[in-house]
C-alpha positions, 0 to 999 in steps of 0.5 A: 394880641399877645403881651410882651410883659410878664406879670409882676409877682408879689409876695409878703416877706413878713416886713413889706411886700416884695415884687418878683420880676421886671421892675417898673421905672417911673423916669421924670417925664412920667412923673411930670406928666403925672404932675401936670395931669394933676395940676394944670386942669385945677389950675386952668379952672381956678385961674380963669374963676378968677380972671372972671369971677361969677356974681358974688350974689349968684346962687352959683358963685360957689361952683367955680371953686367946687369944679376946681377942688373936684378936678384936683381930686379927680385927675390924683384919682386917675393917676393913683389909679394908673400907678396901681395899675402899672406896678400890679400893686395888691391893694386888697391883700394889702388892706387885709395884711395891714389889719392883721398887722394892728390887731 
């Protein structure tokens, strides 16, 4: 199957990365979906742990809070990874250029 989209090409103009090719537009629906993906699962976990709290002297009483925080960071990582893939951002080249700029 042939891709219909051409890959983006990036170049360093001395101040920042400049994209050549089609621009990827992120509409409000995509931002809303990403926000819901990041916030809704941890909120549901947190709310459930407050409605049905674990026993206070239970050795696993810490787990619902840990699970909610890890769900937030896990979903945030997923959204960031998908964003990097969508815009084809050259992460390693950016880190190398940033390191050279700091020196």
